N, C-alpha and C positions, 0 to 999 in steps of 0.2 A: 503494499500500500504506500510506502514511503521509499521508493527506490531512488539510488543515487544517480541512476541514468535511466531515463524514460525511453525504451526502445521504440515505442510508437511515435512520439513527436521528436525524437533524436535530441532532446533537452537533457542537459546535466544540471544536477543541483548546484546552484551558484556557490554554496559553501562546502560543496562536496561531501556532504553528509545527508543521507535521506531520511534520517530519524528525527522526529521532532525533539525538542527539550522537554524533559520530564520535570514537573514540579512535585516537591514532597512537602509534607506539612506535618508539623509536630508543635504541640503546646509545651512550652518549656518554662518550668519555674527554677528561677536562679537560687537553688540551694546546693550547697557544696556536696559534692559526691553523687548528685543525681544524675541519672542516664536516661536518655530519650532516644527512642527509634521513630524516626520520620516514617510515614507512610505515603505511598504514592497517591497523589491527589488529582492531578490534571496533567495536561500536555500543553505546550505552547508552540504553535505553528506559524511560521513566517511564509506568507504567500503574496506575491504581487505587491510588495511593499507594505504590507499590513500583518501585525501580529495578533492573533487571537488565541484565547485560552479555551480549551475545551476538555471534555472527559477524554480519558486515555482510550485510544481505539484499539481494537483488536489487532491492527497492523502493525502495531509497536512491537518489535521483535528484540533487535540488537540493544537498543537503549535499555531495555529492562535488565539486561544482564551485564551492564558496565561495572557494577558494584555487587560484590557478595554480600556486604552488609554495610548499613550506614547508621551511624550513632552519634549522638551528640552528648558530651559529657560537661558538667559544670565543674571547672577546676576550682576557680577561687572567685566568687562573685564581688563585684565591686559596685556599692551603692552609687547612684548617681543623683545629686540634688538638682532639683528641677526648680527653675525661677518661675512661678506661677504668673509673674508680671509680664513675662516675655512670651507667653503662650497666646497665639491667634486662633480664635475659634471662627469657623466658616458656617 
């Protein structure tokens, strides 16, 4: 579904990779020693100058297997003070 080279149209993927970018999601709580495993959430596809985010299609194959495991670890959380006077609300 996401070929690097389309034999019918004889077009080559401009970025030389046919697979879409996969988007992972995880709720992270900044607590020391906590570990989080992101889950596959969506895909990002660039087509004709436009990027769109959509559900992961069944045609995604190579991109699913790039990583054996993805894990986010909180090593040393650092609190950040937020100046509430500098926040702009829209």
